[in-house]
C-alpha positions as CSV (number, residue, x, y, z in Angstrom):
1,M,153.8,174.7,-59.2
2,D,156.5,171.8,-58.6
3,D,154.8,171.0,-55.0
4,V,151.7,170.4,-57.2
5,N,153.8,168.1,-59.8
6,A,155.6,166.0,-57.0
7,V,151.8,165.2,-55.6
8,K,150.7,164.3,-58.8
9,A,153.7,162.0,-59.3
10,L,153.0,160.2,-55.8
11,E,149.4,160.1,-56.3
12,P,149.6,156.5,-57.9
13,V,151.9,155.1,-55.3
14,L,149.6,156.4,-53.0
15,D,146.3,155.1,-54.3
16,Y,147.8,151.4,-54.6
17,S,149.2,151.5,-50.9
18,I,145.8,153.0,-49.8
19,R,144.0,150.0,-51.5
20,V,146.8,147.0,-50.4
21,V,146.3,148.3,-46.7
22,G,142.5,148.4,-47.0
23,S,142.5,145.3,-48.8
24,G,144.5,143.6,-45.8
25,I,142.2,145.1,-43.3
26,E,139.2,143.5,-45.3
27,I,140.8,139.8,-45.3
28,F,141.6,140.3,-41.9
29,G,138.2,141.1,-40.8
30,V,136.7,137.8,-42.8
31,V,139.8,135.9,-40.9
32,I,138.3,137.0,-37.7
33,I,134.7,136.4,-38.7
34,V,135.3,132.8,-39.8
35,T,137.7,131.9,-37.0
36,G,135.1,133.3,-34.6
37,I,132.2,130.9,-36.2
38,A,134.7,127.9,-36.0
39,W,135.3,128.4,-32.5
40,S,132.1,128.7,-31.3
41,T,130.5,125.7,-33.1
42,Y,133.7,124.0,-31.2
43,L,132.8,125.4,-28.1
44,R,129.2,124.4,-28.2
45,A,129.8,121.0,-29.4
46,G,131.7,120.7,-26.2
47,F,128.8,122.4,-24.3
48,Q,126.8,119.7,-25.6
49,R,128.7,116.9,-24.6
50,L,129.4,118.0,-20.9
51,Q,125.8,118.2,-20.8
52,D,124.6,114.7,-21.6
53,P,127.5,112.7,-20.8
54,D,125.3,109.6,-21.7
55,R,124.8,110.8,-25.2
56,A,128.2,111.4,-25.7
57,L,129.5,107.7,-24.3
58,A,126.9,105.9,-25.6
59,P,127.9,103.9,-29.0
60,A,125.6,104.7,-31.7
61,G,122.5,102.4,-31.8
62,S,122.9,101.1,-28.3
63,G,119.4,101.8,-27.2
64,S,120.5,103.8,-24.3
65,L,118.9,107.1,-25.4
66,C,116.3,106.6,-27.7
67,C,115.4,110.0,-28.0
68,G,112.2,109.3,-30.1
69,R,113.7,107.2,-32.8
70,Y,111.8,103.6,-33.2
71,H,114.1,100.7,-32.7
72,K,113.4,97.7,-34.9
73,D,111.9,95.4,-32.4
74,G,109.2,98.2,-31.8
75,R,110.6,99.3,-28.7
76,T,110.2,103.5,-28.3
């Protein structure tokens, strides 16, 4: 009977430990997912700059690439 009492005495400690480890695993998973989204967004922006270097280098409103927008003087 002493073994049963010892296990019952350890039960709250084990329960808390399991909850802490589980929460740590969940937080780690969320950090991995958020980091992956941020990394892929960063890489995608870099690849888009590499695919069209004129767009990355042209100042805004220079008219070198119109992309379907109309200019004030009527050019397309």
